[in-house]
LOVEX-943570 format. One record per residue (C-alpha): residue number from 1; residue in one letter; x, y, z. Coordinates in steps of 0.05 Angstrom, whole numbers. Layout:
N
+-----+---+--------+--------+--------+
:   k : r :   east :  north :     up :
+-----+---+--------+--------+--------+
: NUM : a :      X :      Y :      Z :
...
+-----+---+--------+--------+--------+
// end
This chain:
92
+-----+---+--------+--------+--------+
:   k : r :   east :  north :     up :
+-----+---+--------+--------+--------+
:   1 : m :     -2 :      0 :      0 :
:   2 : l :     54 :     49 :     22 :
:   3 : e :     96 :     33 :    -41 :
:   4 : s :     36 :     47 :    -87 :
:   5 : v :     31 :    116 :    -57 :
:   6 : l :    102 :    132 :    -43 :
:   7 : f :    133 :    118 :   -109 :
:   8 : p :     88 :    163 :   -150 :
:   9 : v :     99 :    219 :   -101 :
:  10 : i :    175 :    213 :   -106 :
:  11 : v :    172 :    211 :   -181 :
:  12 : g :    123 :    269 :   -183 :
:  13 : f :    170 :    307 :   -135 :
:  14 : i :    231 :    296 :   -182 :
:  15 : w :    188 :    315 :   -241 :
:  16 : g :    166 :    379 :   -210 :
:  17 : l :    234 :    394 :   -180 :
:  18 : a :    266 :    384 :   -249 :
:  19 : v :    214 :    432 :   -281 :
:  20 : s :    223 :    485 :   -227 :
:  21 : l :    301 :    484 :   -232 :
:  22 : f :    295 :    492 :   -308 :
:  23 : n :    245 :    550 :   -299 :
:  24 : n :    288 :    585 :   -249 :
:  25 : f :    349 :    578 :   -289 :
:  26 : w :    315 :    604 :   -350 :
:  27 : t :    287 :    662 :   -313 :
:  28 : w :    352 :    680 :   -284 :
:  29 : r :    385 :    683 :   -352 :
:  30 : a :    330 :    725 :   -377 :
:  31 : f :    337 :    775 :   -320 :
:  32 : n :    411 :    780 :   -332 :
:  33 : s :    404 :    796 :   -406 :
:  34 : p :    402 :    868 :   -425 :
:  35 : g :    334 :    870 :   -458 :
:  36 : g :    274 :    885 :   -413 :
:  37 : k :    214 :    857 :   -451 :
:  38 : i :    244 :    786 :   -452 :
:  39 : s :    236 :    779 :   -377 :
:  40 : t :    162 :    793 :   -378 :
:  41 : v :    152 :    740 :   -438 :
:  42 : v :    195 :    688 :   -399 :
:  43 : f :    156 :    700 :   -338 :
:  44 : i :     89 :    688 :   -374 :
:  45 : f :    118 :    629 :   -410 :
:  46 : r :    145 :    600 :   -344 :
:  47 : q :     76 :    597 :   -316 :
:  48 : g :     52 :    560 :   -377 :
:  49 : i :    108 :    509 :   -366 :
:  50 : n :     84 :    498 :   -293 :
:  51 : v :     14 :    486 :   -315 :
:  52 : l :     36 :    440 :   -371 :
:  53 : a :     79 :    402 :   -320 :
:  54 : m :     19 :    390 :   -277 :
:  55 : a :    -28 :    375 :   -336 :
:  56 : l :     19 :    318 :   -356 :
:  57 : v :      5 :    282 :   -294 :
:  58 : y :    -66 :    306 :   -275 :
:  59 : k :    -94 :    234 :   -281 :
:  60 : n :    -53 :    208 :   -225 :
:  61 : v :    -72 :    249 :   -164 :
:  62 : v :    -15 :    225 :   -120 :
:  63 : m :     36 :    244 :   -174 :
:  64 : l :      2 :    312 :   -183 :
:  65 : i :     12 :    326 :   -110 :
:  66 : g :     85 :    304 :   -115 :
:  67 : t :     91 :    350 :   -177 :
:  68 : a :     63 :    411 :   -138 :
:  69 : l :    107 :    399 :    -80 :
:  70 : g :    170 :    393 :   -128 :
:  71 : l :    147 :    456 :   -164 :
:  72 : l :    144 :    493 :    -96 :
:  73 : a :    207 :    467 :    -68 :
:  74 : v :    254 :    512 :   -105 :
:  75 : e :    214 :    572 :    -97 :
:  76 : n :    207 :    563 :    -20 :
:  77 : y :    283 :    549 :    -16 :
:  78 : i :    297 :    616 :    -51 :
:  79 : f :    245 :    652 :     -6 :
:  80 : l :    275 :    625 :     58 :
:  81 : k :    347 :    640 :     36 :
:  82 : n :    330 :    712 :     21 :
:  83 : l :    291 :    717 :     84 :
:  84 : n :    351 :    694 :    124 :
:  85 : t :    396 :    741 :     86 :
:  86 : l :    346 :    798 :    104 :
:  87 : f :    347 :    782 :    179 :
:  88 : r :    421 :    779 :    180 :
:  89 : e :    428 :    849 :    148 :
:  90 : r :    378 :    876 :    201 :
:  91 : k :    417 :    849 :    257 :
:  92 : g :    479 :    888 :    235 :
+-----+---+--------+--------+--------+
// end
């Protein structure tokens, strides 16, 4: 029972993590490029990739949950890292 639930969650998490890492790398490259319009297009396209990643696994709900967790993992890591840096700067 546990294997039938745990394996799809792990596969979905790895899938979501890979998509999220690709999206963040692509966005980072777009923001470091000199053009301003490309970053807006990349941001919109990035959201489409996230929806597509979840749409590919929507029939397997357990894998969908793992994919959503994988997509959020990188975002939460970046947020917490920046929050920690902000608190260090405030302390002096």
